[in-house]
Phi, psi and omega in degrees: 000133176262130180293140174274139185262353182216152178052042181292129185293350185254023183300337179297344181275357182302317184298318180290328176287328180298332186274002188274336189218021179266148179301145174286124182298145175291157177249136179232145174267125180226153178283123178231113183065240184259006183213185178269146175227150177271121181250128179272119182250144178290142177296152182291161177298319180295317178303310183297314182295318181293319180299310181300316180299315182292327176291321178297324182297341177281344184283147178271109184271358184295127178058027179223098184294325180297315177294321178301313181293318181296317178297321178295320177298317182296321181293319179296318180294325178297316179294326176296320178294323177297322181301327179301332180255015180058043178232170174084183186284342178281113187251356183214164178297323180299313178297323180298310181293322179297323179296319177299318178292328176294323178299315177299316179297317180295329181298335182300324180297313182289323177302314178298320180297313180296319181297319180297314182296322178297315181294334184252004181288137179270349182258122185297318180297315178298319179298319180294317177299316178297322177295321175298316179295321177301316178300318180293320179298313181296319178297313183290324176298317178296320178298315182294323176298314181294313182297320179293325179292317178294318180299325182290336185258356181241156178302141182297137174218149182299319183296316180293324178291324179293322179297321180296315179294318180301316180293322177297319175297316178302318179297318180297318180297322177293322176303315178300319176300318180298316181296317179294323178291326176294324178296318179296317178298324180296316180298323184277348174118136178237148174279136181292123179285168178292145178300140177066016177273172180300332182270355186296315184293317180296316179297319180300320178298316181289321181295321179294318178296318180295323178297317179297322180293322180294319178298315180300315182292324180295320179296322178293323180287319185291325181211079187285342188251345183232158179269190185296338180266002181085005181275143179294133182285142176287335176226132182269003184227068177295158183293130179280157175302148182210144172298320177203125180302140177291146184254125176251111182289136180264153179285330180234153180221127182245000000 
């Protein structure tokens, strides 16, 4: 199945996908009328970028091109957020815009990965979710391309720079949704691609991860309470292998 890029019948699912990977807004106490009220405020761009970067640093990029590319995107976006405060390695507007364009370019690798998994997924629900995410990736990528081009031709302003960073962050969060959805599709089953085809490498990554997960589960079932030396485990639920660890946004960041 080839994903449709426009007029997708499942657009109603966008809202539920949007809620999967955004930071939990901070809460602030403010005077409203005669009393205090809790106001939910959006996390700062610097907070979001730093949190995403530190979460990416936990991923194992060895022999995993998708993780390598995603970590590189997170690092670039973090430096872009630093630029807003006149910090970090980005020292000019030209470098700032170039970083945004690099993020768009890097995104193509992950987009191809998600598309391959969607095309080879045996589960209809997983395929539909991946196609929705692909549509969101393409839309956000186009927006980021347009905004970066306009930003390059106009005098620098804080608001326009913030919009550029926000769009880059949105793109990265959608990418994370795509990787997690690909992991789910892998669990539910993939059709074997043709040898040496464009999808062979992406499918091989998923098949190897699924094999590792099956081994992990078999080990847990065969001896759930003791380790290889017969000693009782301090935790009966060690972390299972994952294409990409799920990210839980925190309300505060230190």
